[in-house]
N, CA, C and O atoms as a Tinker XYZ file with bonds, in Angstrom:
   264  protein
     1  N    -10.473000  -24.853000   12.169000    73     2
     2  CA   -10.759000  -23.432000   12.006000    64     1     3
     3  C    -11.359000  -23.220000   10.622000    63     2     4     5
     4  O    -10.813000  -23.697000    9.627000    81     3
     5  N    -12.457000  -22.521000   10.556000    73     3     6
     6  CA   -13.097000  -22.246000    9.273000    64     5     7
     7  C    -12.516000  -20.981000    8.656000    63     6     8     9
     8  O    -11.836000  -20.198000    9.319000    81     7
     9  N    -12.804000  -20.798000    7.360000    73     7    10
    10  CA   -12.337000  -19.592000    6.666000    64     9    11
    11  C    -12.956000  -18.351000    7.301000    63    10    12    13
    12  O    -12.291000  -17.324000    7.442000    81    11
    13  N    -14.212000  -18.444000    7.678000    73    11    14
    14  CA   -14.895000  -17.300000    8.271000    64    13    15
    15  C    -14.235000  -16.872000    9.582000    63    14    16    17
    16  O    -14.009000  -15.682000    9.799000    81    15
    17  N    -13.923000  -17.831000   10.458000    73    15    18
    18  CA   -13.288000  -17.474000   11.729000    64    17    19
    19  C    -11.879000  -16.945000   11.526000    63    18    20    21
    20  O    -11.440000  -16.067000   12.268000    81    19
    21  N    -11.161000  -17.460000   10.537000    73    19    22
    22  CA    -9.835000  -16.941000   10.224000    64    21    23
    23  C     -9.935000  -15.504000    9.740000    63    22    24    25
    24  O     -9.125000  -14.662000   10.128000    81    23
    25  N    -10.924000  -15.212000    8.892000    73    23    26
    26  CA   -11.129000  -13.853000    8.379000    64    25    27
    27  C    -11.410000  -12.887000    9.525000    63    26    28    29
    28  O    -10.855000  -11.789000    9.563000    81    27
    29  N    -12.257000  -13.284000   10.443000    73    27    30
    30  CA   -12.565000  -12.415000   11.575000    64    29    31
    31  C    -11.328000  -12.162000   12.420000    63    30    32    33
    32  O    -11.125000  -11.041000   12.886000    81    31
    33  N    -10.517000  -13.150000   12.622000    73    31    34
    34  CA    -9.304000  -12.994000   13.415000    64    33    35
    35  C     -8.346000  -12.027000   12.728000    63    34    36    37
    36  O     -7.793000  -11.145000   13.386000    81    35
    37  N     -8.137000  -12.169000   11.433000    73    35    38
    38  CA    -7.245000  -11.276000   10.695000    64    37    39
    39  C     -7.796000   -9.855000   10.691000    63    38    40    41
    40  O     -7.044000   -8.894000   10.850000    81    39
    41  N     -9.109000   -9.722000   10.511000    73    39    42
    42  CA    -9.723000   -8.403000   10.533000    64    41    43
    43  C     -9.532000   -7.728000   11.885000    63    42    44    45
    44  O     -9.210000   -6.541000   11.941000    81    43
    45  N     -9.722000   -8.460000   12.967000    73    43    46
    46  CA    -9.537000   -7.908000   14.306000    64    45    47
    47  C     -8.086000   -7.503000   14.526000    63    46    48    49
    48  O     -7.809000   -6.481000   15.154000    81    47
    49  N     -7.166000   -8.302000   14.011000    73    47    50
    50  CA    -5.744000   -7.991000   14.155000    64    49    51
    51  C     -5.370000   -6.719000   13.392000    63    50    52    53
    52  O     -4.613000   -5.890000   13.897000    81    51
    53  N     -5.901000   -6.565000   12.177000    73    51    54
    54  CA    -5.617000   -5.370000   11.387000    64    53    55
    55  C     -6.201000   -4.118000   12.032000    63    54    56    57
    56  O     -5.553000   -3.072000   12.046000    81    55
    57  N     -7.413000   -4.212000   12.563000    73    55    58
    58  CA    -8.006000   -3.056000   13.230000    64    57    59
    59  C     -7.236000   -2.697000   14.506000    63    58    60    61
    60  O     -7.122000   -1.519000   14.844000    81    59
    61  N     -6.712000   -3.690000   15.207000    73    59    62
    62  CA    -5.888000   -3.422000   16.385000    64    61    63
    63  C     -4.617000   -2.674000   15.979000    63    62    64    65
    64  O     -4.173000   -1.771000   16.688000    81    63
    65  N     -4.035000   -3.048000   14.839000    73    63    66
    66  CA    -2.863000   -2.328000   14.323000    64    65    67
    67  C     -3.201000   -0.876000   14.036000    63    66    68    69
    68  O     -2.456000    0.027000   14.417000    81    67
    69  N     -4.324000   -0.649000   13.364000    73    67    70
    70  CA    -4.695000    0.717000   12.994000    64    69    71
    71  C     -5.047000    1.570000   14.203000    63    70    72    73
    72  O     -4.840000    2.783000   14.183000    81    71
    73  N     -5.576000    0.955000   15.254000    73    71    74
    74  CA    -5.890000    1.694000   16.483000    64    73    75
    75  C     -4.630000    1.980000   17.284000    63    74    76    77
    76  O     -4.653000    2.819000   18.185000    81    75
    77  N     -3.536000    1.302000   16.976000    73    75    78
    78  CA    -2.311000    1.461000   17.752000    64    77    79
    79  C     -2.257000    0.534000   18.941000    63    78    80    81
    80  O     -1.369000    0.663000   19.784000    81    79
    81  N     -3.201000   -0.414000   19.031000    73    79    82
    82  CA    -3.247000   -1.343000   20.154000    64    81    83
    83  C     -2.265000   -2.496000   19.979000    63    82    84    85
    84  O     -1.939000   -3.184000   20.947000    81    83
    85  N     -1.795000   -2.712000   18.762000    73    83    86
    86  CA    -0.859000   -3.796000   18.497000    64    85    87
    87  C      0.372000   -3.235000   17.799000    63    86    88    89
    88  O      0.269000   -2.306000   16.998000    81    87
    89  N      1.504000   -3.783000   18.097000    73    87    90
    90  CA     2.753000   -3.369000   17.454000    64    89    91
    91  C      3.377000   -4.500000   16.649000    63    90    92    93
    92  O      4.513000   -4.386000   16.188000    81    91
    93  N      2.621000   -5.615000   16.476000    73    91    94
    94  CA     3.162000   -6.800000   15.826000    64    93    95
    95  C      2.568000   -6.971000   14.432000    63    94    96    97
    96  O      1.358000   -6.847000   14.246000    81    95
    97  N      3.424000   -7.255000   13.459000    73    95    98
    98  CA     2.995000   -7.492000   12.087000    64    97    99
    99  C      2.241000   -8.816000   12.011000    63    98   100   101
   100  O      2.750000   -9.828000   12.494000    81    99
   101  N      1.034000   -8.846000   11.415000    73    99   102
   102  CA     0.294000  -10.102000   11.313000    64   101   103
   103  C      0.894000  -11.074000   10.302000    63   102   104   105
   104  O      0.519000  -12.246000   10.283000    81   103
   105  N      1.821000  -10.609000    9.461000    73   103   106
   106  CA     2.432000  -11.474000    8.453000    64   105   107
   107  C      3.681000  -12.156000    8.987000    63   106   108   109
   108  O      3.805000  -13.377000    8.892000    81   107
   109  N      4.615000  -11.379000    9.550000    73   107   110
   110  CA     5.899000  -11.959000    9.960000    64   109   111
   111  C      6.158000  -11.910000   11.464000    63   110   112   113
   112  O      7.089000  -12.559000   11.942000    81   111
   113  N      5.352000  -11.150000   12.226000    73   111   114
   114  CA     5.515000  -11.112000   13.673000    64   113   115
   115  C      6.515000  -10.087000   14.187000    63   114   116   117
   116  O      6.710000   -9.968000   15.397000    81   115
   117  N      7.149000   -9.345000   13.287000    73   115   118
   118  CA     8.101000   -8.319000   13.712000    64   117   119
   119  C      7.369000   -7.050000   14.139000    63   118   120   121
   120  O      6.164000   -6.920000   13.925000    81   119
   121  N      8.097000   -6.119000   14.741000    73   119   122
   122  CA     7.508000   -4.854000   15.155000    64   121   123
   123  C      7.212000   -3.991000   13.935000    63   122   124   125
   124  O      7.986000   -3.974000   12.978000    81   123
   125  N      6.083000   -3.270000   13.971000    73   123   126
   126  CA     5.705000   -2.377000   12.882000    64   125   127
   127  C      5.984000   -0.934000   13.277000    63   126   128   129
   128  O      6.167000   -0.626000   14.455000    81   127
   129  N      6.014000   -0.056000   12.287000    73   127   130
   130  CA     6.207000    1.369000   12.499000    64   129   131
   131  C      4.901000    2.081000   12.193000    63   130   132   133
   132  O      4.319000    1.872000   11.129000    81   131
   133  N      4.431000    2.918000   13.111000    73   131   134
   134  CA     3.234000    3.727000   12.905000    64   133   135
   135  C      3.677000    5.097000   12.425000    63   134   136   137
   136  O      4.376000    5.818000   13.138000    81   135
   137  N      3.269000    5.452000   11.217000    73   135   138
   138  CA     3.635000    6.732000   10.610000    64   137   139
   139  C      2.349000    7.446000   10.200000    63   138   140   141
   140  O      1.949000    7.392000    9.037000    81   139
   141  N      1.699000    8.117000   11.161000    73   139   142
   142  CA     0.409000    8.754000   10.893000    64   141   143
   143  C     -0.623000    7.684000   10.596000    63   142   144   145
   144  O     -0.787000    6.753000   11.386000    81   143
   145  N     -1.334000    7.796000    9.460000    73   143   146
   146  CA    -2.339000    6.787000    9.124000    64   145   147
   147  C     -1.742000    5.524000    8.505000    63   146   148   149
   148  O     -2.475000    4.576000    8.221000    81   147
   149  N     -0.436000    5.495000    8.293000    73   147   150
   150  CA     0.231000    4.347000    7.677000    64   149   151
   151  C      0.870000    3.470000    8.752000    63   150   152   153
   152  O      1.522000    3.966000    9.671000    81   151
   153  N      0.673000    2.165000    8.620000    73   151   154
   154  CA     1.361000    1.194000    9.466000    64   153   155
   155  C      2.238000    0.383000    8.526000    63   154   156   157
   156  O      1.753000   -0.182000    7.547000    81   155
   157  N      3.543000    0.327000    8.829000    73   155   158
   158  CA     4.494000   -0.306000    7.914000    64   157   159
   159  C      5.400000   -1.265000    8.673000    63   158   160   161
   160  O      5.866000   -0.970000    9.773000    81   159
   161  N      5.638000   -2.424000    8.058000    73   159   162
   162  CA     6.582000   -3.386000    8.627000    64   161   163
   163  C      7.887000   -3.299000    7.838000    63   162   164   165
   164  O      7.892000   -3.573000    6.638000    81   163
   165  N      8.989000   -2.927000    8.481000    73   163   166
   166  CA    10.256000   -2.818000    7.763000    64   165   167
   167  C     10.839000   -4.185000    7.374000    63   166   168   169
   168  O     11.690000   -4.257000    6.488000    81   167
   169  N     10.400000   -5.247000    8.014000    73   167   170
   170  CA    10.938000   -6.578000    7.745000    64   169   171
   171  C     10.341000   -7.199000    6.474000    63   170   172   173
   172  O     11.081000   -7.592000    5.573000    81   171
   173  N      9.001000   -7.291000    6.399000    73   171   174
   174  CA     8.372000   -7.984000    5.268000    64   173   175
   175  C      7.750000   -7.042000    4.247000    63   174   176   177
   176  O      7.365000   -7.486000    3.165000    81   175
   177  N      7.640000   -5.738000    4.564000    73   175   178
   178  CA     7.100000   -4.777000    3.613000    64   177   179
   179  C      5.598000   -4.575000    3.679000    63   178   180   181
   180  O      5.045000   -3.875000    2.830000    81   179
   181  N      4.921000   -5.157000    4.646000    73   179   182
   182  CA     3.486000   -4.971000    4.798000    64   181   183
   183  C      3.170000   -3.497000    5.006000    63   182   184   185
   184  O      3.860000   -2.807000    5.756000    81   183
   185  N      2.122000   -3.017000    4.340000    73   183   186
   186  CA     1.658000   -1.642000    4.537000    64   185   187
   187  C      0.153000   -1.672000    4.700000    63   186   188   189
   188  O     -0.549000   -2.284000    3.895000    81   187
   189  N     -0.347000   -1.022000    5.726000    73   187   190
   190  CA    -1.780000   -0.874000    5.938000    64   189   191
   191  C     -2.066000    0.611000    6.009000    63   190   192   193
   192  O     -1.549000    1.310000    6.880000    81   191
   193  N     -2.885000    1.090000    5.098000    73   191   194
   194  CA    -3.234000    2.506000    5.021000    64   193   195
   195  C     -4.635000    2.680000    5.561000    63   194   196   197
   196  O     -5.525000    1.902000    5.218000    81   195
   197  N     -4.853000    3.664000    6.382000    73   195   198
   198  CA    -6.195000    3.940000    6.848000    64   197   199
   199  C     -6.188000    4.387000    8.289000    63   198   200   201
   200  O     -5.144000    4.461000    8.937000    81   199
   201  N     -7.369000    4.680000    8.769000    73   199   202
   202  CA    -7.552000    5.048000   10.163000    64   201   203
   203  C     -8.781000    4.353000   10.659000    63   202   204   205
   204  O     -9.759000    4.202000    9.927000    81   203
   205  N     -8.741000    3.929000   11.898000    73   203   206
   206  CA    -9.891000    3.289000   12.512000    64   205   207
   207  C    -10.618000    4.325000   13.341000    63   206   208   209
   208  O    -10.037000    4.938000   14.237000    81   207
   209  N    -11.882000    4.518000   13.041000    73   207   210
   210  CA   -12.708000    5.401000   13.850000    64   209   211
   211  C    -14.058000    4.727000   14.055000    63   210   212   213
   212  O    -14.450000    3.853000   13.282000    81   211
   213  N    -14.758000    5.138000   15.095000    73   211   214
   214  CA   -16.027000    4.498000   15.400000    64   213   215
   215  C    -17.102000    4.822000   14.376000    63   214   216   217
   216  O    -18.030000    4.034000   14.193000    81   215
   217  N    -17.001000    5.962000   13.704000    73   215   218
   218  CA   -18.041000    6.344000   12.759000    64   217   219
   219  C    -17.850000    5.722000   11.381000    63   218   220   221
   220  O    -18.828000    5.379000   10.718000    81   219
   221  N    -16.610000    5.573000   10.945000    73   219   222
   222  CA   -16.361000    5.038000    9.621000    64   221   223
   223  C    -15.026000    4.307000    9.619000    63   222   224   225
   224  O    -14.067000    4.739000   10.259000    81   223
   225  N    -14.977000    3.219000    8.908000    73   223   226
   226  CA   -13.760000    2.442000    8.833000    64   225   227
   227  C    -13.300000    2.381000    7.388000    63   226   228   229
   228  O    -14.070000    1.998000    6.507000    81   227
   229  N    -12.055000    2.756000    7.136000    73   227   230
   230  CA   -11.490000    2.597000    5.804000    64   229   231
   231  C    -10.124000    1.959000    5.955000    63   230   232   233
   232  O     -9.349000    2.309000    6.845000    81   231
   233  N     -9.844000    1.020000    5.074000    73   231   234
   234  CA    -8.597000    0.282000    5.180000    64   233   235
   235  C     -8.133000   -0.089000    3.794000    63   234   236   237
   236  O     -8.910000   -0.616000    2.997000    81   235
   237  N     -6.881000    0.177000    3.496000    73   235   238
   238  CA    -6.237000   -0.297000    2.288000    64   237   239
   239  C     -5.067000   -1.144000    2.742000    63   238   240   241
   240  O     -4.323000   -0.752000    3.641000    81   239
   241  N     -4.899000   -2.295000    2.130000    73   239   242
   242  CA    -3.894000   -3.246000    2.581000    64   241   243
   243  C     -2.997000   -3.595000    1.409000    63   242   244   245
   244  O     -3.482000   -4.112000    0.403000    81   243
   245  N     -1.712000   -3.331000    1.509000    73   243   246
   246  CA    -0.741000   -3.672000    0.463000    64   245   247
   247  C      0.241000   -4.677000    1.029000    63   246   248   249
   248  O      0.775000   -4.486000    2.121000    81   247
   249  N      0.473000   -5.727000    0.300000    73   247   250
   250  CA     1.493000   -6.708000    0.693000    64   249   251
   251  C      2.052000   -7.324000   -0.581000    63   250   252   253
   252  O      1.336000   -7.492000   -1.569000    81   251
   253  N      3.316000   -7.654000   -0.548000    73   251   254
   254  CA     3.961000   -8.258000   -1.693000    64   253   255
   255  C      4.559000   -9.586000   -1.251000    63   254   256   257
   256  O      5.319000   -9.639000   -0.284000    81   255
   257  N      4.221000  -10.639000   -1.945000    73   255   258
   258  CA     4.770000  -11.958000   -1.603000    64   257   259
   259  C      6.253000  -11.967000   -1.901000    63   258   260   261
   260  O      6.704000  -11.426000   -2.911000    81   259
   261  N      7.002000  -12.587000   -1.013000    73   259   262
   262  CA     8.425000  -12.502000   -1.075000    64   261   263
   263  C      9.142000  -13.477000   -1.861000    63   262   264
   264  O     10.370000  -13.430000   -1.934000    81   263
Protein backbone atom coordinates (compact mmCIF):
# COMPACT_ATOMS: atom_id res chain seq x y z
CA UNK A 1 0.00 0.00 0.00
CA UNK A 2 1.41 3.39 -0.95
CA UNK A 3 1.16 6.57 1.10
CA UNK A 4 -1.14 8.07 -1.52
CA UNK A 5 -3.63 5.18 -1.37
CA UNK A 6 -3.57 5.24 2.44
CA UNK A 7 -4.30 8.99 2.38
CA UNK A 8 -7.26 8.49 0.07
CA UNK A 9 -8.65 5.75 2.28
CA UNK A 10 -8.37 7.89 5.43
CA UNK A 11 -9.89 10.87 3.63
CA UNK A 12 -12.84 8.77 2.46
CA UNK A 13 -13.32 7.42 5.98
CA UNK A 14 -13.32 10.92 7.50
CA UNK A 15 -15.83 12.22 4.95
CA UNK A 16 -18.07 9.21 5.66
CA UNK A 17 -17.95 10.16 9.36
CA UNK A 18 -18.91 13.75 8.61
CA UNK A 19 -21.78 12.66 6.34
CA UNK A 20 -23.08 10.40 9.11
CA UNK A 21 -22.56 7.30 6.96
CA UNK A 22 -20.09 5.79 9.42
CA UNK A 23 -20.29 5.43 13.18
CA UNK A 24 -16.80 3.95 13.68
CA UNK A 25 -13.74 5.89 14.83
CA UNK A 26 -10.89 5.57 12.28
CA UNK A 27 -8.33 5.65 15.11
CA UNK A 28 -9.59 3.10 17.65
CA UNK A 29 -12.66 1.49 16.03
CA UNK A 30 -15.11 2.44 18.78
CA UNK A 31 -18.46 4.13 18.19
CA UNK A 32 -18.38 7.91 17.74
CA UNK A 33 -20.88 10.54 18.87
CA UNK A 34 -22.33 12.99 16.33
CA UNK A 35 -22.98 16.35 17.99
CA UNK A 36 -24.07 18.74 15.21
CA UNK A 37 -21.00 19.50 13.08
CA UNK A 38 -18.71 17.80 15.63
CA UNK A 39 -17.87 14.10 15.55
CA UNK A 40 -16.27 12.90 18.79
CA UNK A 41 -14.91 9.58 20.00
CA UNK A 42 -15.35 9.18 23.77
CA UNK A 43 -12.77 6.36 23.86
CA UNK A 44 -9.65 7.89 22.24
CA UNK A 45 -10.60 11.59 22.15
CA UNK A 46 -10.66 12.03 18.37
CA UNK A 47 -12.54 15.14 17.27
CA UNK A 48 -13.47 16.04 13.70
CA UNK A 49 -15.01 19.47 13.19
CA UNK A 50 -16.78 20.38 10.00
CA UNK A 51 -19.59 19.55 7.67
CA UNK A 52 -19.54 17.71 4.39
CA UNK A 53 -21.49 19.35 1.61
CA UNK A 54 -21.34 18.96 -2.14
CA UNK A 55 -20.52 22.62 -2.73
CA UNK A 56 -17.74 23.09 -0.20
CA UNK A 57 -15.79 20.85 2.11
CA UNK A 58 -14.22 22.04 5.35
CA UNK A 59 -12.63 19.79 7.90
CA UNK A 60 -10.64 20.36 11.07
CA UNK A 61 -9.14 17.29 12.69
CA UNK A 62 -7.92 17.19 16.31
CA UNK A 63 -6.29 14.14 17.84
CA UNK A 64 -3.97 13.68 20.77
CA UNK A 65 -1.53 10.79 20.96
CA UNK A 66 -2.12 8.76 24.03
